[in-house]
C-alpha positions, 0 to 999 in steps of 0.5 A: 496290757499287751498280752492279757488286757482286758482279762483279769490276769496274765498267763505268762507261759502262753502269753494270753489273758486268763478269762474265767470260764474259758480256762479249766477251773482252778477251784477257789483260786478262780473266785478272785476273777470277776471279769473286771480287769483285776490286775489293772485295778490291783496295780493302779497305785503301784504305778504311782509308787514307781513314778509311772504317772503317765501310765497311771493316768492312762490306766485310770482312763481305761478302768473308767471306760472299760470295767464293768462291775455288774457281771453275773459272776460269783466272786470271793468277798474277801479277794474282791474287797482287798484287790478290787475295792482296795485297788479302786480306793488306792487309785483314788487316793493317789489320784487326788494327791496328784491332782492337788500337786497340779501336774497330772490328773487335773481332769479327775473327778472322783470316778474311781471312788464312784466305782468303789461305792458301786462295788461296795453296795454289790458286796453288802448283800453278803452281810445278810446273816444273823451274825453279821459275818459275810457269806464267803461269796457273792454274785456281783449281779444278783447278790446272795440267795437269789434264785440266779445267784448260785451262792448263799448256801455256804455256812462257813468262812475263814476268820481272815475272810470276815475280819479283813474288811474294815480298812477298805469299808471304813475308807469307803465310808470316810471318803463318801460320807456313807456310814453303812460300809464301816458299820457292817465291817465293824459288826463283823469284827465285833462278832469275831472278837466276841467269839474268840476262845476266852481262856486262850484269847485265840481265834480259829481258822474257820467259823460258822457264819450263822451260829458263830461256832468254830469249825476249824479250831486250830489257830496260827498267824498264817492262812485263814487268820493272818490279815485279821490280826493285821487289820486290827492294828492297822484299823487303830492306826487309820481310824484312831479307835482305841478298842482295835489296839486293845484287841490286837494287844490281847491277841498278840499276847496270846500269839507270843505266849502260844504260837510263837516259838522263835524262830518258828510260828506254829499253829495250836489248838485254841482250847489247848493252846500248849498243843501244836496243831501241826508240824509245818508252816505256810508261807503266808505267815511271812507277813508277820515280822512286818506286822511285828515291826509296826507293833514295835516288837523287833527281836522276834521279827528279826528271828522269824524273818531270818529263818524264812530267809534261810529257807529261801536261800535253800530253795530260791523261793519260799515254799507254800508250806514247809516243816519244822525241820525246813523240808518242803511240805507244799512245793508251789510258790505263786510269787507271794509278796509277804516276805518282801513286805517284811523285809521292807519294814525291817529295813525301815525299822533298823536301817540295816543294809543287810535287808538290802542284800536280802532284797537283792537276793529276791530280785535276782531269784525272780529274774533268774528263775521266774522271769519268762518272755511274757512276764513272771511265772509262778513256781510249780515246784521250788525243788525242780524249778518248774513253772505254772502258767500263772501270774496273780495280780498281787505280784504286781500290786505288792511285790513290785511295790515293796521291792521298789520302796526297799531300794528307793530314796526319799528323792525317788518318791513323788509323794511321802509314803509315810502319809499312807497306810498299806492295806493287806494288798499294799494299797495306799489309804491316806492317814487323814481319813482318821479325822474325816466323816467320823460317823461311827460312835466309838464303843469301847467294850474291850476292857471288860475282857482284857487284863494285860499286865505287859508293859510292852503294850503301849498306846502308840504305834512306833515310828517307822524311822530307824528305831536303833540309830545308836546300835547298828549291830542290833539286828545282826546280833539277833540274826547271827545264831540263826545263820545256819538254822536250815542247813546245820543242826546244833552242836551235838551232845557229848556221848558217854563214850567221849565222856569216859575217855575225857575227849571234848569239853565237859558241860558245866551242868548235865540235864539229868543232874539239873534241879530247878530249886538249886541256886547254883544250877540256876546261875549256871543256866543264866551263864549259858543263856538259858532262863527258867520261866514259871508258867501260870499253868503249873509248868516250868519252861526252859528258854535259851537265847544264845546271844544272852550267854556269857560267851560263845562257849557258854552258848554251846554248853547251853545248846548241849544242855537243851538237847540233853533235856529234849532227849531226857524228856523223850526217853521218859515218854517211853517209860511204862505208864501205870494204870489209874488208881481210885480214891473212894470216900466211904464216910457219911453221907457218901458211903462209897458212892463218890469215887475220884480218879487218881494218878499213881506213884512210881514209889511207895506201896503198890496198890495193885498188889494190896487188894484191900487198899489203904483206908483211913480218915484224911487230915491236912498237913502243915506246912500244906506243901509237905516240903519240910518237917510236918508241924502237926504230926498228932493230927496226921498220925494213922491218917491219910495226909492231904498236901498240895503239889509244888515246891519240892519233889513228890518223894520228899513229901512222901518221906515227910508225911511217913515220918509224921506217922501217916498211913498214906498221902494224897497230893492235890494239884495246885493248878486251879480248875485242872480235872481228870475229866479232861486231862490225861493220866498223871503219875508221880515219879521218884527223885532219881534216888532210891525210894525203897524207904517209902512204904506208904501209898501215894496218889495224885488228885487233880484240883477239881477232884481234890476240892471235893475232898476239901469241901467234904472236910469243911462240911463234915470234918471227919472224912474217911477214904479208901485208896485202892487200885480200883473202886470197891463195891459197897459190900466189900467196903462195909464188910464187918462194919455197920451198913446203913439200912437203905444200902442193905435194902437196895443190895438186891436191886443193885446186884440185878442192876450190876448184872444188867450193866455188865451184860450191856457192857460186854457187847461194847467191851471190845470196841471200847478197849480198842478205843481206850488203847488208842486214846491212851497211846495218844495221850500218854505214850505216843512217840512224837512224829518227826518235827513234833514236840515231845511232851516234857514231864513234871520235874516231880515226876522225872526219874532224874533229879529235878527238884521242882514240882512243876513241869519243864518245857524246853524252848531253844529260841535263838538257835532252833535245832532242826531235825530234833523234836521241838521242846515246847509242848506240854506234859502229858498231864496238861489239861485244857485248863492247864494250857490256858493262862489265867490270873491266879485266883484265891478262891476255888472255881465254883464248878469245882465245889461240891455242896453235900446235902445232909439229908438222906436222898430218895432211893431213885436218886441213890440208884441212879447215882450208883448206876453212874458210879458202876459204869465209871468203875468199869471204865476205870478197870479198862484204864479209861481216863 
């Protein structure tokens, strides 16, 4: 009021107001400024929370008298909605509450609501898109796409920008009885929901407002997406619409499955959610523990909050972004309130006075490092303590509100805060709106997409009273393992030198000796607080919770084991990868035209040294997993055995079929839909023992390619294949054998085609090989960057003894190891389908099936197919995957 009014924001270092156009542009940050006294409007309901009712009454009069919403200025739809529209609605909510009490605001007659409605209409032109998603910006005077609007050409918006409207717009409709606002906000939310990635149930950061295509396909809970998730849950609370809760629960399940790596929350790719999209986190995700409290999922909320608090204790403030080993990535801190918000909700949920100490630390740091003569200045660099001449409106709207509520007793409040829900800008909307002016019919279309079996997804939100009155140590027991997560690393593994001299305790189980099928090993893991989870994508995940260990010594053993597993997986990533092999179907009616890319084995016959390969008819073994003695040896003898991945080591399968008389083996992936089209090369390793006794060739086919052979068997019964290091031309395949006439007739044409294709390819070869080398390095043998997760190979393919056919990923959840590679990333052989959790289906996916025609194909079709095959062969020779 003294230094800045009526400007939008205070500049605390120069003690003046920030007026847009009079100060150097700060880019998108300035889109929040609309010459409408932003900070004053944003702070209205904060004054009432702080029991400053007289000041509130004067502030409302100023807003009514001075604020003009009809300015020729382009503003952010998102920021204007949450700060200005939300501020006006929050001010109106507490104004009518005070009026009802009979002491203050007796003159008030809905003036703030009328201003909110005026502003709502000014935002509506932004929704003039085919999708219903709003443009990111709007001109308050001219709308969008008007000659004088200077906006309307944008094509993209962030998910949070389009998905954080429903609370304010629905409240405006409920307050005024005008349904159009809620309708527009619902349409935008519906569109985002429909465009979610169906396999992962995640949404991207940026979406095209016209086509609905995802522009940025990374997904997290921080900047760009954060409040979309928040508003789904809070829309259910405020509006009582079950579909919002269903959607939130669906997304939440995906977040906890892929993004949550306690105590971290790391962005992933929506199409390959097991792959981390970046190795740092932004400070906006600090709101998420508070949302988890509202959800009722307290443990991960405590874990993430504690990790963030340790970062704050190291830097005094939460940097805008920091890496997975807690180094500063972006050093600014604009006095964001999200961490204070989560602290408040955790205190409400647990009643643990620890969170009062956290709040005290925040206040002390603000007063010590951010307070300046004219206000509180944002930190330009948390490492140096330098300031920025900036105090955003959300500092007063949210930070002061949450910190006051954290310490306030019930008698300090002039109204019951439990009667309101907080918007993402901490504005107060009364819960009675859920039964007022319900003009929108509820259409529950969510369930047709949602199949959740998690019993944690209740249909009620938890009370914000103390959830654990009988266990005051609950939160402390979760926090304890994270106390030194930033400053100290986990206990180091014992070196071989220490072992040889017998110094230090020896762990009960070494990573190199671990076998997932050994019950004794599983019991040892349980004692160390390590659990083994079989994932639906064909992998096995190791997760450690130190608090679940039998004792502190067992917890340390568990940490050592997890570290050893990380080092083991990293070491295996450096092992030389073998090139792909080929499975060629040579029987009728294929005659070598169908070539399947196969993964090699690190044991058995080396097909690269046997140019002729191994040729024979295929036979399915019993039992199909090949993990015990073959019961149909007469059907397998002198044939190439087909078997399913899983249950035991690859080498064990090879020994069993070799004993039954098979001349080769093909292992088919048991993960529905996996394909070499999208997956990196997969190679099978031995069992950590001597495999010289295995002399037959073994190859690995992904599920899609394996089904081609299985379908061919069902159709033609006798199917002959050739296992080789690379595909053979038909003349070689049928040398000394009867060749179909149409193949003989087409030999000359095909030789000419081969020559032309070779000439064309020679011009591309150098660039293709360079691209191939780059891709192979990235997909197979690239060293993980600092802070990124090492890929953990399939235990079938691990050189040490890991007697399980699925991959191992390591997640040290209760005690994250800074400075070491995270270990929740997928194996090199993961495909997009591998990474997406799906319900297991009994039937094979339709796109994995091939129906073969018995009739001879026209020559043109044969030549076209053969042309594609030749091109594929040449790509295989260059190790293209």
